[in-house]
Residue, then its C-alpha position, 0 to 999 in steps of 0.5 A: x278702165x282696163x281689167x288686170x291681166x291675171x295671166x301676166x301676174x301668174x307668169x310674174x309669180x312663176x318667175x319669182x318662184x323660179x328665182x326663189x327656188x334657185x336661191x333658196x332651194x338648195x340647188x347648185x346655183x345657190x352653193x356656187x353663188x355662196x362660194x363666190x361670195x365667200x371667196x370675195x370676202x377672203x380676197x378682200x381681207x387677204x389679197x395675196x390669197x388670189x396668188x396661184x400658190x395660195x390657191x393651190x395650197x387651199x385646194x391641197x387642204x380642201x381635197x380630202x373633204x371634197x373626196x369625202x363629200x363625193x363618197x357621202x353623196x353616193x350614200x345620201x342620194x340613196x337615202x342613207x347616211x354614213x357616220x363612220x367615214x371620219x373614224x375610218x380615215x383616222x384608223x386608216x392613217x394610224x394603220x398605215x403609219x404603224x405598218x409602214x414605219x418609214x419603210x418605202x418598200x411597204x408602201x404598196x402592200x399597205x395601200x392595198x391593205x387599206x383598200x381592202x379594209x375600206x371595202x370591208x367596212x363599206x360592205x359591213x355597213x351596207x349589208x347590216x343596213x340593207x339585209x338586216x334592216x338596221x337604220x344606217x344612222x345606227x349602223x354607221x354610228x356603231x361602226x364609228x364607235x368601233x373604229x374609234x375605240x379600236x384606234x384608241x385601244x391600239x395606239x393608247x392615244x399616241x400613234x406610233x410609226x411613220x409614213x413613208x415619203x412615197x405614201x405622203x407624196x399624193x397629199x403634199x407633193x406635186x409637179x413643179x410649174x412656172x406660175x403655180x410653183x407646185x401643181x399638187x398631186x391632190x388636185x390631179x387626183x381630185x379631178x380624176x375622182x370628180x370625173x369618175x363620179x360624174x361618169x358613174x352618176x350618168x351611167x345606169x347605176x347612177x340613175x338607179x341610185x337616185x331612183x332608189x333614194x327617191x322611191x325605194x318601193x317603186x324601184x324594187x317593183x321595177x326590178x331593182x335590187x335595192x340592197x345591192x345598190x345601197x350596199x355598193x354606195x356604202x362601199x364607194x363611201x368607204x373607198x373615198x374615205x380611204x383615199x381621203x386618208x391617204x391625202x390627209x396622211x400626206x398633208x397633215x401627217x399622223x396625229x391622234x386627232x386625224x379624221x375627227x369630225x370629218x363625217x359631219x363636215x362631209x354631211x354639211x358639204x353635201x347638204x349645202x350642195x343641195x342634196x336632200x337628206x332622205x335621197x332622190x335629189x342632188x348632183x355630185x358636182x354640187x356636193x363637190x362645190x359644197x365641200x369647197x364652200x365649207x372649206x372656204x368658210x373655215x378659211x374665212x373664219x381664220x381670216x376673221x380670227x374667229x375661234x375654231x369652236x365656231x366651226x361645229x356651230x356653223x355646220x350644225x346650223x347648215x344641217x338643221x336648215x337643210x333638214x328643215x327645208x327637206x321636211x318642208x318640201x315633203x310636207x307640201x301637197x303635190x301640185x293638182x293635175x289638170x283633168x281637162x280633156x280636149x274638146x272633140x273635133x267638130x265635123 
């Protein structure tokens, strides 16, 4: 009777573990597979969604969330959180509408002012978190409330002014083409942002950012200025929120509710893309795919005629599952180290 082959069983178990890790480990394969499944469901219920104009409209609507998710990725992979981006988007749109007030000549200066304001908010978030050692959850929650309160105080709940046509073009305009009819500027902007983010993460700063999120003390001992790296991540997040405000302002206009809940949607997108809360692991491409998946999921909810109140519940379930998975991964003991040494060569 032939004895069983443990080595083969071990190899099979390794393959199963590898497949399980790919499916449930929060990696990019998971989110892309989920995105395909959701799109298949949307196509099955609404075949016209496959037509290029419908897909372009979807991308136009999803672009702000993808941009926000990329900014949130920089912060989360560094081991922090930014809850202020939703309020920052709303404040930026309201400021732009009040200052431009329909005057085309004011568009350029107001865009520059928005950029400066976004950088300032990112610096405040970053410096309070890194220099004063206040947890980023508290820092950005406070900033979210400050911006939200200032916005409501300034507008009284009813935004005034109007955005210029030049300001709205990036969010709702595009290039006329034969097949897609209108290639959105937001798609072109999104492609440029994704390429820039990938380049940043492949540069030394990106590698250091992941190292800081993975092990802050080890990074500091190796000579990394952790406070500078994390502060820059908060600035990048606020700059992305400013760009998202431009896209949302162009696409949806000015309302009292603009920007509300976007911070949680962005966090949901990032963790759905497999970026571990606590930092140190995840790719910016997967975060972008997570944002597209969240937007596609909301589209599927609309196709199913589900109430909009289900969205926060879905986001909450995704975040809870991601946090539970991250905690489980950290609680597992490190794999044993093989201490076996090669036998000395015989003479």
